[in-house]
C-alpha positions as CSV (number, residue, x, y, z in Angstrom):
1,M,-23.7,2.8,-18.9
2,D,-23.6,5.0,-15.9
3,S,-21.7,4.9,-12.1
4,Q,-24.7,3.7,-10.2
5,T,-25.4,0.6,-12.5
6,G,-22.1,0.2,-12.9
7,T,-21.4,-0.3,-9.5
8,K,-24.1,-2.7,-9.1
9,D,-22.6,-4.7,-12.0
10,Q,-19.6,-5.1,-10.0
11,Y,-20.9,-5.9,-6.9
12,Y,-23.2,-8.5,-8.5
13,E,-20.6,-10.8,-9.8
14,M,-18.5,-10.6,-6.7
15,A,-22.0,-12.4,-5.4
16,H,-22.5,-14.1,-8.0
17,A,-20.0,-15.4,-10.9
18,P,-17.9,-18.8,-10.6
19,V,-15.4,-17.5,-8.4
20,N,-12.8,-19.3,-11.3
21,R,-14.3,-16.5,-13.4
22,I,-14.0,-13.7,-10.6
23,I,-11.2,-14.2,-8.9
24,P,-8.5,-14.5,-11.5
25,R,-10.1,-11.8,-13.6
26,L,-10.0,-9.4,-10.3
27,A,-6.4,-11.1,-9.5
28,V,-4.6,-10.7,-13.2
29,P,-4.0,-7.2,-12.8
30,T,-2.8,-7.1,-9.0
31,I,-0.9,-9.6,-9.7
32,I,1.0,-7.5,-12.3
33,S,1.0,-4.6,-9.6
34,M,3.1,-7.5,-7.4
35,L,5.4,-8.5,-9.5
36,V,5.9,-5.4,-11.0
37,S,6.5,-4.1,-7.4
38,S,9.4,-6.8,-7.3
39,I,11.0,-6.4,-10.4
40,Y,11.9,-3.4,-9.4
41,N,12.9,-3.9,-6.5
42,M,15.1,-6.1,-7.8
43,A,16.5,-3.9,-10.9
44,D,17.8,-1.8,-8.1
45,T,19.6,-4.9,-6.2
46,F,20.9,-5.9,-10.1
47,F,22.0,-2.0,-10.9
48,V,23.3,-1.3,-7.3
49,S,25.1,-5.0,-6.8
50,Q,27.2,-4.0,-10.2
51,I,29.2,-1.3,-7.9
52,G,30.4,-3.8,-5.4
53,T,29.6,-6.3,-3.2
54,S,29.7,-3.4,-0.1
55,A,26.4,-1.4,-2.2
56,S,24.3,-4.6,-2.8
57,G,24.4,-5.0,0.8
58,A,23.3,-0.9,1.1
59,V,20.1,-2.3,-0.6
60,G,19.6,-5.0,1.7
61,I,19.8,-3.0,4.4
62,I,17.5,-0.1,3.7
63,F,15.2,-3.1,1.7
64,S,14.3,-3.5,6.0
65,A,13.5,0.4,6.2
66,M,10.8,0.2,2.8
67,A,9.1,-2.6,4.5
68,I,8.4,-0.7,7.7
69,I,6.7,1.7,4.9
70,Q,5.1,-0.6,3.6
71,A,4.1,-2.1,6.5
72,L,2.3,1.2,8.2
73,A,0.6,1.9,4.2
74,F,-0.5,-1.3,3.9
75,M,-1.9,-1.0,7.7
76,V,-4.2,1.5,6.7
77,G,-4.6,0.4,3.2
78,M,-5.7,-3.4,4.5
79,G,-7.1,-2.2,7.4
80,S,-9.6,0.3,5.1
81,G,-9.9,-1.4,2.5
82,N,-11.9,-4.2,3.8
83,F,-13.9,-2.1,6.3
84,M,-14.7,0.1,3.1
85,T,-15.8,-2.7,1.4
86,R,-17.8,-4.8,4.1
87,S,-20.2,-1.0,4.7
88,I,-20.4,-1.1,1.0
89,G,-21.4,-4.7,1.1
90,A,-23.9,-3.5,4.0
91,G,-25.4,-0.8,1.9
92,N,-23.5,2.3,3.3
93,R,-21.3,3.6,0.7
94,K,-21.4,7.3,2.6
95,L,-18.9,5.6,5.3
96,A,-17.2,3.5,2.3
97,Q,-16.3,7.5,1.3
98,Q,-15.3,8.3,5.1
99,I,-13.4,5.9,5.9
100,A,-11.3,6.2,2.1
101,S,-10.3,9.5,3.0
102,I,-9.9,8.9,6.7
103,A,-7.0,6.5,5.5
104,F,-5.8,8.8,2.7
105,F,-5.1,11.8,5.3
106,T,-3.4,9.7,7.6
107,G,-1.4,7.7,5.5
108,A,0.1,11.3,4.3
109,A,1.0,12.1,8.1
110,V,2.8,8.8,9.2
111,G,5.0,9.7,5.7
112,I,5.4,13.4,6.3
113,A,6.6,12.1,10.0
114,I,8.6,9.1,9.0
115,A,11.0,11.7,6.8
116,L,11.1,14.2,9.6
117,I,12.5,11.9,12.1
118,C,15.2,9.9,10.4
119,L,16.5,12.3,7.4
120,P,18.1,14.2,10.5
121,N,19.4,11.2,11.4
122,L,20.9,8.7,8.7
123,H,23.4,7.2,10.3
124,T,21.5,6.4,12.9
125,V,19.5,4.4,11.8
126,V,21.7,2.6,9.0
127,M,22.9,1.0,11.5
128,L,20.1,0.4,13.6
129,L,19.0,-1.4,10.7
130,G,21.8,-3.5,10.9
131,S,24.3,-2.4,8.7
132,T,28.5,-2.2,8.7
133,E,30.2,0.4,8.6
134,T,31.6,-0.1,5.2
135,I,28.1,-0.6,4.1
136,A,27.0,2.8,5.7
137,P,27.9,5.7,3.3
138,Y,26.1,3.0,0.8
139,A,23.5,2.8,2.8
140,E,23.3,6.4,3.7
141,D,22.8,7.8,0.1
142,Y,20.2,5.3,-0.9
143,A,18.4,6.3,2.0
144,R,17.7,9.6,1.6
145,Y,15.5,9.5,-1.1
146,I,13.6,7.1,0.3
147,F,12.8,9.2,3.3
148,L,11.8,11.9,1.4
149,A,9.5,10.1,-0.7
150,A,8.1,7.8,2.0
151,P,4.7,10.2,2.4
152,F,3.9,9.3,-2.0
153,M,5.0,5.8,-0.8
154,I,2.9,4.9,1.7
155,C,-0.1,7.7,-0.1
156,S,0.5,5.2,-3.3
157,F,-0.1,1.6,-1.3
158,I,-2.7,2.9,0.4
159,M,-4.5,4.4,-3.3
160,N,-3.7,0.8,-4.8
161,N,-5.3,-1.1,-1.7
162,L,-9.0,1.0,-1.4
163,L,-9.0,0.8,-5.3
164,R,-8.0,-3.4,-5.2
165,F,-10.5,-3.6,-2.4
166,Q,-13.7,-2.0,-5.0
167,G,-12.5,-4.3,-7.7
168,K,-11.1,-1.8,-9.8
169,A,-7.3,-3.3,-9.6
170,F,-7.0,-3.0,-13.4
171,F,-6.6,1.3,-12.1
172,A,-4.1,0.1,-9.6
173,M,-2.0,-1.5,-12.1
174,I,-2.0,1.1,-14.2
175,G,-0.3,3.5,-11.6
176,I,1.8,1.0,-9.7
177,T,3.1,-0.2,-13.0
178,T,3.7,3.0,-14.8
179,G,6.1,4.2,-11.4
180,G,7.7,0.5,-11.8
181,I,8.4,0.4,-15.7
182,L,10.3,4.1,-15.3
183,N,12.0,3.1,-12.2
184,I,13.7,-0.2,-13.8
185,I,14.6,2.7,-17.3
186,L,15.9,5.7,-14.3
187,D,18.3,3.0,-12.4
188,P,20.8,2.6,-15.2
189,I,20.9,6.3,-16.2
190,F,20.9,7.8,-12.9
191,I,23.5,4.4,-11.7
192,F,25.8,4.8,-14.2
193,T,25.8,7.6,-16.9
194,L,25.4,10.4,-14.1
195,G,27.1,8.6,-11.4
196,M,25.3,8.7,-8.7
197,G,25.9,5.2,-7.7
198,T,23.4,4.1,-4.9
199,A,21.7,7.4,-4.2
200,G,21.1,7.4,-8.0
201,A,18.9,4.0,-7.5
202,A,17.4,5.3,-4.6
203,L,16.1,9.0,-6.7
204,A,14.6,6.9,-9.4
205,T,12.5,4.4,-6.9
206,G,11.8,8.1,-5.2
207,L,10.6,9.8,-8.6
208,S,8.8,6.5,-9.7
209,Q,6.5,6.7,-6.6
210,F,5.4,9.8,-7.2
211,I,4.8,9.5,-10.4
212,S,2.5,6.4,-9.0
213,F,0.9,8.6,-6.2
214,C,-0.3,11.5,-8.9
215,I,-1.8,8.8,-11.0
216,L,-3.0,6.7,-8.9
217,L,-4.6,9.8,-6.8
218,F,-5.8,10.4,-10.8
219,M,-7.6,6.9,-10.4
220,C,-9.3,7.7,-7.4
221,N,-11.3,10.6,-8.1
222,T,-11.6,10.6,-11.8
223,Q,-13.1,6.9,-12.3
224,E,-16.7,6.0,-12.6
225,S,-18.3,4.0,-9.7
226,C,-15.5,5.1,-7.9
227,I,-15.1,5.9,-4.1
228,T,-13.4,9.4,-4.5
229,I,-10.8,11.0,-1.6
230,R,-11.6,14.4,-0.3
231,L,-11.0,16.6,2.3
232,R,-13.6,17.4,3.1
233,E,-14.9,13.6,3.8
234,F,-11.9,13.6,6.6
235,A,-13.5,13.0,10.2
236,P,-12.2,10.9,11.6
237,T,-13.6,8.5,14.8
238,L,-12.0,6.5,17.0
239,K,-14.7,4.2,15.8
240,I,-13.5,4.4,12.3
241,Y,-9.5,4.4,14.1
242,R,-10.3,0.8,15.6
243,E,-11.4,-1.4,12.9
244,I,-8.8,0.3,10.2
245,L,-6.7,-0.5,12.5
246,Y,-7.9,-3.6,13.5
247,G,-8.4,-5.5,9.8
248,G,-4.8,-4.0,9.0
249,F,-3.0,-5.0,11.9
250,P,-1.8,-8.0,10.9
251,S,-0.9,-6.7,7.1
252,L,1.7,-4.6,10.1
253,G,2.6,-8.0,11.9
254,R,3.4,-9.6,8.8
255,Q,5.9,-7.2,7.0
256,G,6.8,-4.9,10.7
257,I,7.9,-8.3,12.2
258,A,9.4,-9.2,9.2
259,S,11.4,-5.9,8.8
260,V,12.7,-6.7,12.8
261,A,13.7,-10.5,11.7
262,T,16.0,-8.7,8.9
263,I,17.7,-6.1,10.5
264,L,18.2,-8.8,13.3
265,M,19.4,-11.7,10.0
266,N,21.6,-8.7,8.8
267,T,23.3,-8.1,12.1
268,M,23.7,-11.8,13.1
269,A,25.7,-12.2,9.9
270,H,28.3,-9.3,10.8
271,P,30.8,-12.1,11.3
272,Y,30.2,-13.8,8.1
273,G,31.4,-10.0,6.0
274,D,29.5,-7.8,3.3
275,A,29.0,-11.0,1.1
276,A,26.5,-12.8,3.7
277,I,24.1,-9.7,4.0
278,A,24.5,-9.1,0.2
279,A,23.6,-12.4,-0.9
280,M,20.8,-12.5,1.7
281,S,19.2,-9.3,0.2
282,I,19.4,-10.7,-3.6
283,V,18.0,-14.1,-1.8
284,T,15.3,-11.9,0.1
285,R,14.3,-10.3,-3.3
286,F,13.9,-13.2,-5.3
287,M,11.9,-15.2,-3.0
288,Q,10.0,-11.6,-2.5
289,F,9.2,-11.7,-6.7
290,I,7.9,-15.3,-6.5
291,S,5.5,-15.0,-3.6
292,S,4.1,-10.9,-5.2
293,A,2.4,-13.1,-7.7
294,I,0.8,-15.6,-4.7
295,I,0.3,-12.1,-2.9
296,G,-1.3,-10.9,-6.1
297,F,-3.4,-13.6,-6.4
298,G,-4.9,-13.9,-2.8
299,Q,-5.6,-9.7,-3.1
300,G,-7.5,-11.3,-6.4
301,F,-9.3,-12.9,-3.5
302,Q,-10.1,-10.2,-1.0
303,P,-13.0,-8.2,-1.9
304,V,-15.0,-11.2,-3.4
305,C,-14.3,-12.4,0.4
306,S,-14.8,-9.3,2.4
307,Y,-17.7,-8.1,0.2
308,C,-19.6,-11.6,0.4
309,F,-19.0,-11.9,4.1
310,G,-20.6,-9.1,4.2
311,A,-23.9,-10.1,2.3
312,E,-24.0,-13.3,4.3
313,L,-22.4,-15.7,1.7
314,Y,-20.4,-18.4,3.8
315,Q,-21.0,-20.5,1.2
316,R,-19.3,-18.9,-1.2
317,V,-16.4,-17.7,0.8
318,K,-15.1,-20.9,1.5
319,E,-15.7,-22.3,-1.9
320,A,-13.7,-19.2,-2.7
321,C,-11.2,-19.4,-0.2
322,W,-10.6,-23.1,-1.1
323,F,-10.3,-22.4,-4.9
324,C,-7.2,-19.8,-3.9
325,I,-5.4,-22.5,-2.2
326,K,-5.6,-25.0,-4.2
327,V,-4.0,-22.9,-7.5
328,S,-1.6,-20.8,-5.6
329,T,-0.1,-24.7,-4.1
330,A,-0.1,-25.7,-7.8
331,V,1.9,-22.7,-9.1
332,L,4.5,-22.7,-5.8
333,V,5.1,-26.6,-6.4
334,V,6.2,-25.4,-10.4
335,F,8.4,-22.2,-8.9
336,C,9.9,-24.9,-6.1
337,L,11.5,-27.1,-9.0
338,S,12.3,-24.8,-12.0
339,G,14.1,-22.1,-9.0
340,F,16.1,-25.0,-7.8
341,L,17.7,-26.3,-10.8
342,V,18.5,-23.1,-12.1
343,S,19.4,-21.5,-8.1
344,G,23.4,-21.0,-8.9
345,N,22.1,-18.8,-12.0
346,I,19.7,-17.1,-10.1
347,I,22.5,-15.6,-7.8
348,S,25.3,-15.1,-9.9
349,L,23.2,-12.8,-12.6
350,F,23.2,-10.5,-9.6
351,R,26.9,-10.7,-8.1
352,K,28.8,-12.7,-11.0
353,D,32.4,-11.7,-9.9
354,D,31.9,-12.6,-5.9
355,L,32.1,-16.2,-5.7
356,E,31.3,-16.4,-2.0
357,V,28.2,-14.4,-2.6
358,I,27.0,-17.1,-5.2
359,Q,28.3,-19.6,-2.7
360,I,25.8,-18.6,0.1
361,G,23.3,-16.9,-2.1
362,T,22.6,-20.4,-3.8
363,A,22.4,-22.4,-0.6
364,A,19.7,-20.1,1.0
365,L,17.5,-19.5,-1.8
366,R,17.5,-23.3,-2.2
367,C,16.5,-24.4,1.5
368,Q,14.0,-21.5,1.1
369,L,12.5,-22.9,-1.7
370,V,12.2,-26.4,-0.7
371,T,8.9,-24.9,1.9
372,L,8.2,-22.9,-1.4
373,P,5.1,-24.8,-2.4
374,L,3.2,-23.7,2.0
375,Q,3.2,-20.5,1.1
376,G,-0.4,-20.5,-0.6
377,V,-2.1,-22.0,2.3
378,I,0.0,-19.6,4.7
379,V,-1.0,-16.5,2.6
380,L,-4.7,-17.2,2.8
381,G,-4.4,-18.3,6.4
382,N,-3.4,-14.6,7.1
383,M,-6.3,-12.7,3.9
384,F,-8.8,-14.8,5.3
385,P,-9.7,-14.1,7.9
386,Q,-8.6,-10.3,8.2
387,S,-10.6,-10.0,5.0
388,I,-13.7,-11.0,7.2
389,G,-12.8,-9.1,10.5
390,Y,-11.0,-11.5,12.3
391,G,-8.3,-9.2,13.3
392,F,-6.3,-11.2,16.0
393,R,-6.2,-14.9,14.1
394,A,-5.4,-13.1,11.1
395,T,-2.7,-11.3,13.1
396,L,-1.7,-14.4,14.8
397,V,-0.4,-16.3,11.6
398,S,0.4,-12.5,10.4
399,I,3.7,-12.2,12.6
400,S,4.3,-15.9,13.3
401,R,6.3,-16.5,10.1
402,Q,8.9,-13.7,10.9
403,G,7.8,-13.3,14.2
404,L,7.2,-16.4,16.5
405,F,8.7,-18.5,14.5
406,L,12.1,-17.0,12.1
407,I,13.0,-15.2,14.9
408,P,13.8,-17.2,17.8
409,A,14.8,-20.0,15.0
410,L,17.6,-17.3,14.6
411,V,18.8,-16.4,17.7
412,I,18.2,-20.6,18.8
413,L,20.3,-21.9,15.1
414,M,22.7,-19.5,14.5
415,P,24.7,-19.8,17.9
416,L,24.9,-23.4,17.7
417,L,25.1,-23.8,13.5
418,G,26.7,-20.7,12.0
419,L,26.1,-19.6,8.8
420,T,24.1,-22.9,8.5
421,G,21.1,-22.0,10.7
422,L,20.8,-18.5,8.8
423,L,20.1,-20.6,5.7
424,I,18.1,-23.0,7.4
425,A,15.8,-20.8,9.7
426,Q,13.9,-19.4,7.5
427,P,12.5,-22.7,5.8
428,I,12.1,-23.8,9.2
429,A,10.0,-21.1,10.2
430,D,7.7,-21.6,7.1
431,A,7.2,-25.1,8.6
432,A,5.9,-24.2,11.1
433,T,3.3,-21.1,10.2
434,F,2.2,-23.5,7.3
435,V,0.6,-25.9,10.1
436,L,-0.5,-22.6,12.2
437,A,-2.3,-20.9,9.3
438,A,-3.8,-24.7,8.6
439,V,-5.7,-25.1,11.8
440,V,-6.6,-21.2,11.7
441,I,-8.6,-21.7,8.1
442,R,-10.0,-24.9,9.1
443,G,-11.2,-23.2,12.6
444,I,-13.1,-20.1,10.4
445,M,-14.4,-23.1,8.0
446,K,-16.6,-24.8,10.6
447,E,-17.3,-21.5,12.4
448,I,-19.6,-20.0,9.4
449,S,-20.7,-23.3,8.8
450,T,-22.3,-23.3,11.7
């Protein structure tokens, strides 16, 4: 089968195969990729937590910086990915080629800029991220290698999205999964065997990201029917950047605002000591692990949604969206019930010798599990409009959970309720975001029906 025939068959399936078959097939590799990414983030937290509570808190502090790096990568990757797929759906493959190359080299430039700005100012950066003085030395050790790896991290996430939006999530999975497994293997070696501490965890992450970068670049440029990345195709225009930013800004909003909220949470948790920061770091990692499965499932929906919308198959777009909402909600109910029963055991896996961390973490985890089943609608409320180019509504939903609702909840509730306010702020924000996302989805469904 030649590359042109393979491309036609691939997009024919997006347009005509049953949604309950094509979406899971596209989603399984992305779910695996997302879960592996979350697992090796959890591995960093697990191994570093064995050093001490302050070291555990350091991972939570630098997680905000990593989330900002990922937010920038997903802005470019998501924006270029859905613009590229819509262009393919409209029959303009030459434009798609140009979009992919612009996205890659723009991401590389952004990553280099981050490294050049942050590396000479590590102490200032970690304090701005919400570190305490006792956590700062561990955070600086961890941050150094993360910022060095920033260009490779950003380009890896961009290529992951470009492959996924072409329906080639399996290739993306190979790159992400290989890096993730390598990170898990290297963590204990660098942290304990070589005695590098938190710096060892960051070095393992940086090396793993570089390996993922190399594999993904190879996949993009050697696999049949893939849109390739070439320097000669780097011909940016304001129009292309406008489309990329418009389509990708919801991702920046979602993760960027989440980083701001995490920084605020870390800062406001200072009066409760390193234990509170460490506990919230562990809870955040675990909840991210669960959410990553649903986000991965939604990413299986996105290429189908973008292509079918570009091809004006609106009824199929709606069918795919409702299918994803139903499946994701059912799965999340199971996660909610099972996670609630073993919350204390989950937290104690990370810091079994610190009863204060276990107490705070268990309460926080149970609070967030209560509203977990709402995440299916929330995720689709962001991905659905983003995939069809409805940037404003996608951005509104993306910034609401951690921005419009969580930040005000923290500011209002913590002075009134103290630590309890910290624990219940997220579920309150989730409930409010669910309502907003449901309204957005319903409104778009009505529009594309007319």
